[in-house]
VOLUM-524070 format. One record per residue: residue number from 1; residue in one letter; x negated, y, z negated of N, C-alpha, C in turn; chain. Coordinates in steps of 0.02 Angstrom, whole numbers, plus 50000, padded with zeros to 5 digits. Layout:
<nodes>
+-----+------+-------+-------+-------+-------+-------+-------+-------+-------+-------+-------+
|  nr | rest |   n.X |   n.Y |   n.Z |  ca.X |  ca.Y |  ca.Z |   c.X |   c.Y |   c.Z | kette |
+-----+------+-------+-------+-------+-------+-------+-------+-------+-------+-------+-------+
| NUM |    A |     X |     Y |     Z |     X |     Y |     Z |     X |     Y |     Z |     A |
...
+-----+------+-------+-------+-------+-------+-------+-------+-------+-------+-------+-------+
</nodes>
This chain:
<nodes>
+-----+------+-------+-------+-------+-------+-------+-------+-------+-------+-------+-------+
|  nr | rest |   n.X |   n.Y |   n.Z |  ca.X |  ca.Y |  ca.Z |   c.X |   c.Y |   c.Z | kette |
+-----+------+-------+-------+-------+-------+-------+-------+-------+-------+-------+-------+
|   1 |    M | 50106 | 49986 | 48547 | 50058 | 50022 | 48505 | 50006 | 49972 | 48477 |     A |
|   2 |    T | 49947 | 49997 | 48468 | 49897 | 49954 | 48438 | 49913 | 49945 | 48363 |     A |
|   3 |    E | 49883 | 49896 | 48333 | 49898 | 49880 | 48263 | 49882 | 49938 | 48216 |     A |
|   4 |    D | 49829 | 49974 | 48231 | 49810 | 50029 | 48186 | 49842 | 50095 | 48208 |     A |
|   5 |    N | 49890 | 50093 | 48254 | 49927 | 50151 | 48277 | 49884 | 50207 | 48305 |     A |
|   6 |    Q | 49825 | 50190 | 48330 | 49783 | 50240 | 48362 | 49812 | 50258 | 48430 |     A |
|   7 |    I | 49805 | 50320 | 48448 | 49828 | 50343 | 48514 | 49767 | 50359 | 48556 |     A |
|   8 |    F | 49768 | 50336 | 48617 | 49714 | 50348 | 48664 | 49742 | 50385 | 48725 |     A |
|   9 |    P | 49746 | 50452 | 48719 | 49776 | 50491 | 48775 | 49733 | 50485 | 48838 |     A |
|  10 |    L | 49766 | 50495 | 48894 | 49732 | 50492 | 48958 | 49680 | 50547 | 48962 |     A |
|  11 |    D | 49619 | 50529 | 48981 | 49565 | 50576 | 48991 | 49549 | 50577 | 49065 |     A |
|  12 |    P | 49569 | 50631 | 49101 | 49559 | 50632 | 49173 | 49485 | 50632 | 49195 |     A |
|  13 |    E | 49440 | 50646 | 49148 | 49369 | 50646 | 49164 | 49337 | 50577 | 49156 |     A |
|  14 |    K | 49369 | 50533 | 49119 | 49342 | 50467 | 49104 | 49355 | 50418 | 49162 |     A |
|  15 |    V | 49308 | 50375 | 49175 | 49317 | 50320 | 49222 | 49332 | 50258 | 49180 |     A |
|  16 |    Y | 49394 | 50233 | 49185 | 49417 | 50178 | 49143 | 49397 | 50111 | 49171 |     A |
|  17 |    T | 49382 | 50065 | 49126 | 49372 | 49995 | 49143 | 49432 | 49956 | 49115 |     A |
|  18 |    S | 49436 | 49893 | 49130 | 49494 | 49853 | 49108 | 49497 | 49846 | 49032 |     A |
|  19 |    M | 49441 | 49854 | 48997 | 49441 | 49846 | 48924 | 49456 | 49910 | 48886 |     A |
|  20 |    D | 49459 | 49967 | 48920 | 49473 | 50030 | 48886 | 49546 | 50035 | 48866 |     A |
|  21 |    A | 49558 | 50062 | 48806 | 49626 | 50072 | 48781 | 49655 | 50136 | 48811 |     A |
|  22 |    L | 49720 | 50134 | 48824 | 49755 | 50191 | 48854 | 49826 | 50193 | 48826 |     A |
|  23 |    T | 49847 | 50252 | 48805 | 49915 | 50262 | 48779 | 49956 | 50298 | 48833 |     A |
|  24 |    L | 50013 | 50268 | 48850 | 50059 | 50298 | 48899 | 50128 | 50300 | 48869 |     A |
|  25 |    D | 50168 | 50349 | 48891 | 50237 | 50352 | 48869 | 50277 | 50298 | 48906 |     A |
|  26 |    T | 50321 | 50264 | 48869 | 50365 | 50214 | 48898 | 50436 | 50229 | 48876 |     A |
|  27 |    E | 50483 | 50189 | 48898 | 50553 | 50198 | 48877 | 50560 | 50191 | 48801 |     A |
|  28 |    N | 50516 | 50152 | 48771 | 50519 | 50140 | 48699 | 50470 | 50184 | 48660 |     A |
|  29 |    G | 50448 | 50239 | 48691 | 50399 | 50283 | 48658 | 50328 | 50267 | 48681 |     A |
|  30 |    P | 50278 | 50300 | 48650 | 50209 | 50288 | 48670 | 50188 | 50215 | 48658 |     A |
|  31 |    A | 50150 | 50188 | 48705 | 50124 | 50120 | 48698 | 50050 | 50121 | 48716 |     A |
|  32 |    T | 50011 | 50085 | 48677 | 49939 | 50081 | 48689 | 49921 | 50009 | 48707 |     A |
|  33 |    M | 49886 | 50003 | 48763 | 49861 | 49938 | 48785 | 49794 | 49950 | 48820 |     A |
|  34 |    R | 49758 | 49897 | 48830 | 49698 | 49901 | 48871 | 49721 | 49911 | 48944 |     A |
|  35 |    V | 49680 | 49944 | 48983 | 49697 | 49957 | 49053 | 49714 | 49892 | 49089 |     A |
|  36 |    G | 49676 | 49839 | 49074 | 49689 | 49773 | 49105 | 49759 | 49749 | 49090 |     A |
|  37 |    A | 49785 | 49762 | 49030 | 49853 | 49742 | 49012 | 49904 | 49787 | 49047 |     A |
|  38 |    W | 49888 | 49851 | 49056 | 49933 | 49895 | 49093 | 49941 | 49872 | 49166 |     A |
|  39 |    L | 49888 | 49842 | 49193 | 49893 | 49817 | 49262 | 49947 | 49763 | 49268 |     A |
|  40 |    N | 49954 | 49723 | 49216 | 50006 | 49671 | 49215 | 50074 | 49701 | 49199 |     A |
|  41 |    A | 50076 | 49748 | 49152 | 50139 | 49775 | 49127 | 50172 | 49821 | 49177 |     A |
|  42 |    D | 50134 | 49863 | 49212 | 50164 | 49913 | 49257 | 50115 | 49931 | 49313 |     A |
|  43 |    P | 50102 | 49884 | 49358 | 50051 | 49897 | 49410 | 50069 | 49955 | 49457 |     A |
|  44 |    V | 50134 | 49964 | 49472 | 50153 | 50019 | 49517 | 50138 | 50086 | 49485 |     A |
|  45 |    R | 50155 | 50094 | 49422 | 50141 | 50156 | 49386 | 50067 | 50171 | 49385 |     A |
|  46 |    I | 50026 | 50121 | 49369 | 49954 | 50130 | 49365 | 49927 | 50150 | 49434 |     A |
|  47 |    H | 49951 | 50117 | 49486 | 49928 | 50133 | 49554 | 49946 | 50205 | 49572 |     A |
|  48 |    R | 50006 | 50226 | 49556 | 50027 | 50295 | 49571 | 49984 | 50346 | 49533 |     A |
|  49 |    M | 49967 | 50329 | 49471 | 49926 | 50374 | 49431 | 49856 | 50382 | 49461 |     A |
|  50 |    I | 49831 | 50329 | 49492 | 49764 | 50329 | 49522 | 49766 | 50364 | 49590 |     A |
|  51 |    V | 49812 | 50342 | 49633 | 49810 | 50362 | 49703 | 49851 | 50425 | 49718 |     A |
|  52 |    R | 49911 | 50428 | 49694 | 49954 | 50484 | 49711 | 49943 | 50544 | 49665 |     A |
|  53 |    E | 49946 | 50532 | 49600 | 49941 | 50587 | 49552 | 49868 | 50606 | 49538 |     A |
|  54 |    K | 49823 | 50559 | 49551 | 49751 | 50569 | 49541 | 49734 | 50593 | 49470 |     A |
|  55 |    V | 49769 | 50564 | 49420 | 49756 | 50582 | 49350 | 49718 | 50527 | 49313 |     A |
|  56 |    L | 49712 | 50468 | 49344 | 49678 | 50412 | 49312 | 49622 | 50389 | 49358 |     A |
|  57 |    Q | 49560 | 50392 | 49332 | 49503 | 50366 | 49369 | 49485 | 50298 | 49341 |     A |
|  58 |    V | 49474 | 50250 | 49386 | 49458 | 50183 | 49363 | 49397 | 50156 | 49400 |     A |
|  59 |    D | 49366 | 50106 | 49371 | 49311 | 50072 | 49403 | 49339 | 50036 | 49464 |     A |
|  60 |    Q | 49313 | 50053 | 49522 | 49341 | 50027 | 49585 | 49337 | 49951 | 49589 |     A |
|  61 |    F | 49281 | 49923 | 49569 | 49273 | 49851 | 49574 | 49314 | 49814 | 49522 |     A |
|  62 |    E | 49308 | 49835 | 49459 | 49337 | 49798 | 49404 | 49413 | 49807 | 49398 |     A |
|  63 |    V | 49439 | 49865 | 49417 | 49510 | 49879 | 49407 | 49549 | 49878 | 49472 |     A |
|  64 |    M | 49524 | 49908 | 49526 | 49564 | 49914 | 49587 | 49578 | 49846 | 49620 |     A |
|  65 |    G | 49529 | 49802 | 49622 | 49540 | 49736 | 49652 | 49597 | 49698 | 49618 |     A |
|  66 |    P | 49592 | 49689 | 49552 | 49647 | 49656 | 49517 | 49714 | 49694 | 49523 |     A |
|  67 |    L | 49711 | 49760 | 49524 | 49773 | 49799 | 49530 | 49808 | 49785 | 49596 |     A |
|  68 |    M | 49771 | 49783 | 49650 | 49802 | 49770 | 49715 | 49834 | 49700 | 49717 |     A |
|  69 |    S | 49801 | 49653 | 49685 | 49828 | 49585 | 49681 | 49894 | 49585 | 49641 |     A |
|  70 |    K | 49894 | 49621 | 49585 | 49955 | 49625 | 49544 | 50011 | 49661 | 49581 |     A |
|  71 |    L | 49994 | 49714 | 49618 | 50044 | 49751 | 49656 | 50079 | 49707 | 49707 |     A |
|  72 |    R | 50040 | 49667 | 49742 | 50068 | 49624 | 49794 | 50121 | 49578 | 49765 |     A |
|  73 |    R | 50108 | 49552 | 49705 | 50156 | 49507 | 49673 | 50213 | 49544 | 49639 |     A |
|  74 |    A | 50200 | 49602 | 49611 | 50250 | 49638 | 49572 | 50302 | 49674 | 49615 |     A |
|  75 |    D | 50280 | 49704 | 49671 | 50326 | 49744 | 49712 | 50303 | 49742 | 49785 |     A |
|  76 |    Q | 50328 | 49693 | 49821 | 50308 | 49682 | 49891 | 50319 | 49744 | 49934 |     A |
|  77 |    A | 50377 | 49777 | 49927 | 50393 | 49835 | 49968 | 50344 | 49892 | 49955 |     A |
|  78 |    Y | 50330 | 49906 | 49892 | 50283 | 49959 | 49875 | 50213 | 49941 | 49902 |     A |
|  79 |    Y | 50194 | 49879 | 49892 | 50128 | 49856 | 49916 | 50120 | 49866 | 49991 |     A |
|  80 |    K | 50172 | 49848 | 50030 | 50168 | 49856 | 50103 | 50163 | 49930 | 50122 |     A |
|  81 |    R | 50201 | 49973 | 50088 | 50197 | 50045 | 50103 | 50127 | 50071 | 50089 |     A |
|  82 |    V | 50099 | 50050 | 50032 | 50033 | 50073 | 50012 | 49980 | 50049 | 50061 |     A |
|  83 |    M | 49985 | 49986 | 50080 | 49934 | 49956 | 50124 | 49941 | 49980 | 50196 |     A |
|  84 |    G | 50002 | 49991 | 50219 | 50012 | 50013 | 50288 | 49977 | 49968 | 50338 |     A |
|  85 |    L | 49933 | 49996 | 50379 | 49897 | 49958 | 50430 | 49839 | 49918 | 50401 |     A |
|  86 |    N | 49826 | 49923 | 50336 | 49772 | 49884 | 50305 | 49795 | 49818 | 50277 |     A |
|  87 |    V | 49857 | 49799 | 50292 | 49882 | 49734 | 50271 | 49857 | 49682 | 50321 |     A |
|  88 |    T | 49845 | 49621 | 50297 | 49823 | 49568 | 50343 | 49884 | 49533 | 50372 |     A |
|  89 |    I | 49878 | 49517 | 50437 | 49933 | 49484 | 50472 | 49907 | 49426 | 50514 |     A |
|  90 |    D | 49953 | 49381 | 50530 | 49939 | 49327 | 50576 | 49961 | 49351 | 50644 |     A |
|  91 |    F | 49914 | 49374 | 50685 | 49930 | 49404 | 50750 | 49909 | 49356 | 50806 |     A |
|  92 |    P | 49953 | 49346 | 50855 | 49937 | 49300 | 50910 | 49871 | 49317 | 50945 |     A |
|  93 |    G | 49832 | 49266 | 50959 | 49768 | 49275 | 50994 | 49708 | 49279 | 50947 |     A |
|  94 |    Y | 49720 | 49280 | 50883 | 49665 | 49283 | 50834 | 49666 | 49217 | 50794 |     A |
|  95 |    S | 49607 | 49191 | 50781 | 49602 | 49126 | 50748 | 49619 | 49129 | 50673 |     A |
|  96 |    S | 49614 | 49188 | 50644 | 49631 | 49195 | 50573 | 49666 | 49262 | 50562 |     A |
|  97 |    D | 49690 | 49272 | 50500 | 49724 | 49335 | 50485 | 49677 | 49394 | 50495 |     A |
|  98 |    I | 49705 | 49449 | 50518 | 49666 | 49510 | 50530 | 49703 | 49570 | 50502 |     A |
|  99 |    L | 49668 | 49626 | 50496 | 49701 | 49687 | 50475 | 49747 | 49711 | 50531 |     A |
| 100 |    A | 49806 | 49733 | 50514 | 49855 | 49755 | 50564 | 49828 | 49812 | 50607 |     A |
| 101 |    K | 49783 | 49853 | 50578 | 49758 | 49910 | 50617 | 49716 | 49889 | 50677 |     A |
| 102 |    I | 49690 | 49828 | 50678 | 49648 | 49807 | 50734 | 49691 | 49800 | 50798 |     A |
| 103 |    P | 49744 | 49760 | 50798 | 49785 | 49759 | 50859 | 49823 | 49824 | 50870 |     A |
| 104 |    F | 49841 | 49859 | 50816 | 49875 | 49924 | 50822 | 49832 | 49972 | 50864 |     A |
| 105 |    E | 49767 | 49974 | 50849 | 49722 | 50019 | 50885 | 49701 | 49991 | 50954 |     A |
| 106 |    N | 49684 | 49927 | 50956 | 49653 | 49897 | 51016 | 49703 | 49869 | 51066 |     A |
| 107 |    E | 49761 | 49848 | 51043 | 49811 | 49818 | 51087 | 49880 | 49845 | 51070 |     A |
| 108 |    P | 49892 | 49910 | 51081 | 49955 | 49940 | 51059 | 50017 | 49908 | 51090 |     A |
| 109 |    V | 50014 | 49889 | 51152 | 50072 | 49859 | 51185 | 50088 | 49790 | 51153 |     A |
| 110 |    A | 50037 | 49749 | 51145 | 50046 | 49684 | 51114 | 50070 | 49692 | 51042 |     A |
| 111 |    F | 50042 | 49741 | 51006 | 50063 | 49752 | 50937 | 50136 | 49774 | 50935 |     A |
| 112 |    Y | 50155 | 49819 | 50980 | 50224 | 49842 | 50984 | 50272 | 49783 | 50996 |     A |
| 113 |    K | 50255 | 49741 | 51044 | 50297 | 49683 | 51059 | 50303 | 49638 | 50998 |     A |
| 114 |    W | 50247 | 49625 | 50965 | 50247 | 49582 | 50906 | 50286 | 49613 | 50849 |     A |
| 115 |    W | 50273 | 49677 | 50836 | 50302 | 49711 | 50778 | 50377 | 49725 | 50788 |     A |
| 116 |    R | 50394 | 49756 | 50843 | 50463 | 49779 | 50853 | 50506 | 49723 | 50884 |     A |
| 117 |    K | 50483 | 49696 | 50940 | 50525 | 49647 | 50975 | 50518 | 49577 | 50944 |     A |
| 118 |    G | 50462 | 49563 | 50913 | 50452 | 49498 | 50881 | 50481 | 49496 | 50811 |     A |
| 119 |    K | 50513 | 49550 | 50792 | 50547 | 49554 | 50726 | 50499 | 49545 | 50668 |     A |
| 120 |    H | 50442 | 49579 | 50671 | 50393 | 49576 | 50616 | 50387 | 49643 | 50580 |     A |
| 121 |    E | 50438 | 49684 | 50585 | 50436 | 49750 | 50554 | 50430 | 49744 | 50478 |     A |
| 122 |    D | 50453 | 49689 | 50450 | 50448 | 49679 | 50378 | 50377 | 49663 | 50355 |     A |
| 123 |    K | 50333 | 49645 | 50401 | 50265 | 49625 | 50383 | 50217 | 49684 | 50380 |     A |
| 124 |    V | 50230 | 49737 | 50420 | 50186 | 49794 | 50422 | 50228 | 49858 | 50417 |     A |
| 125 |    Y | 50212 | 49898 | 50366 | 50246 | 49962 | 50359 | 50209 | 50015 | 50400 |     A |
| 126 |    L | 50245 | 50048 | 50445 | 50215 | 50102 | 50484 | 50244 | 50169 | 50460 |     A |
| 127 |    S | 50199 | 50214 | 50441 | 50221 | 50281 | 50422 | 50251 | 50314 | 50485 |     A |
| 128 |    N | 50285 | 50369 | 50475 | 50314 | 50405 | 50533 | 50259 | 50424 | 50583 |     A |
| 129 |    L | 50202 | 50446 | 50558 | 50146 | 50464 | 50602 | 50122 | 50404 | 50642 |     A |
| 130 |    N | 50111 | 50347 | 50610 | 50088 | 50288 | 50646 | 50140 | 50260 | 50693 |     A |
| 131 |    R | 50203 | 50265 | 50674 | 50257 | 50244 | 50718 | 50256 | 50287 | 50782 |     A |
| 132 |    F | 50250 | 50352 | 50773 | 50247 | 50398 | 50830 | 50186 | 50382 | 50873 |     A |
| 133 |    R | 50128 | 50374 | 50842 | 50066 | 50358 | 50880 | 50075 | 50295 | 50921 |     A |
| 134 |    L | 50103 | 50242 | 50890 | 50113 | 50180 | 50925 | 50161 | 50189 | 50984 |     A |
| 135 |    F | 50219 | 50219 | 50970 | 50269 | 50227 | 51023 | 50242 | 50271 | 51080 |     A |
| 136 |    Q | 50204 | 50322 | 51062 | 50176 | 50366 | 51113 | 50127 | 50328 | 51158 |     A |
| 137 |    K | 50082 | 50289 | 51126 | 50033 | 50250 | 51166 | 50069 | 50201 | 51212 |     A |
| 138 |    V | 50118 | 50165 | 51185 | 50154 | 50115 | 51225 | 50193 | 50149 | 51281 |     A |
| 139 |    S | 50223 | 50207 | 51267 | 50261 | 50242 | 51320 | 50216 | 50264 | 51377 |     A |
| 140 |    L | 50153 | 50278 | 51362 | 50105 | 50298 | 51414 | 50078 | 50237 | 51452 |     A |
| 141 |    M | 50070 | 50182 | 51417 | 50039 | 50122 | 51447 | 50090 | 50077 | 51482 |     A |
| 142 |    E | 50145 | 50063 | 51448 | 50194 | 50015 | 51475 | 50264 | 50032 | 51450 |     A |
| 143 |    P | 50293 | 50087 | 51474 | 50357 | 50111 | 51448 | 50414 | 50061 | 51456 |     A |
| 144 |    K | 50411 | 50016 | 51504 | 50465 | 49969 | 51517 | 50476 | 49920 | 51459 |     A |
| 145 |    V | 50425 | 49909 | 51417 | 50433 | 49862 | 51362 | 50469 | 49893 | 51302 |     A |
| 146 |    M | 50475 | 49959 | 51302 | 50502 | 49994 | 51244 | 50578 | 49991 | 51239 |     A |
| 147 |    L | 50602 | 49989 | 51177 | 50673 | 49994 | 51164 | 50694 | 50067 | 51174 |     A |
| 148 |    K | 50756 | 50077 | 51195 | 50780 | 50145 | 51209 | 50774 | 50190 | 51147 |     A |
| 149 |    K | 50789 | 50163 | 51088 | 50786 | 50205 | 51027 | 50714 | 50230 | 51014 |     A |
| 150 |    D | 50664 | 50190 | 51034 | 50595 | 50210 | 51024 | 50573 | 50263 | 51075 |     A |
| 151 |    I | 50598 | 50256 | 51135 | 50585 | 50307 | 51187 | 50615 | 50374 | 51165 |     A |
| 152 |    D | 50677 | 50370 | 51140 | 50711 | 50431 | 51116 | 50673 | 50461 | 51057 |     A |
| 153 |    Y | 50645 | 50420 | 51014 | 50607 | 50443 | 50956 | 50547 | 50485 | 50979 |     A |
| 154 |    V | 50510 | 50460 | 51029 | 50452 | 50496 | 51055 | 50474 | 50561 | 51088 |     A |
| 155 |    K | 50528 | 50559 | 51125 | 50553 | 50619 | 51160 | 50577 | 50672 | 51111 |     A |
| 156 |    S | 50595 | 50653 | 51051 | 50623 | 50700 | 51002 | 50570 | 50749 | 50975 |     A |
| 157 |    F | 50507 | 50736 | 50990 | 50454 | 50781 | 50964 | 50431 | 50831 | 51016 |     A |
+-----+------+-------+-------+-------+-------+-------+-------+-------+-------+-------+-------+
</nodes>
């Protein structure tokens, strides 16, 4: 809570900056902090409020950039799920890190070999839809490289 016990309820119409005060319910009751402090205190909750629940609007430049950085450090698993194919990876044949979606789209067989057979599944989270898209492309292009469980996965649809 702020020193003067003021409450700043969430205003879904307001676009928040890092300096704006916001009161949220916590395990210890309502707490008021600047949005920038909430990014440190509970980045996953703030991200869900922005992206999933769509109840918190924030300045994209001032708040989202720092939030994504905090998310990466605070909860790696959540960050990877959120980023999906937009995570940067060190992929063979490229001189620097690239977005996972580039080889996913342009070189599905090479991506499949790297991701599944190269044991890099922990580096890129694929949603069920993207998993299906990848397996389907690879099964059409080069089915012999696929693991049996992935062939069965495509056939199950």
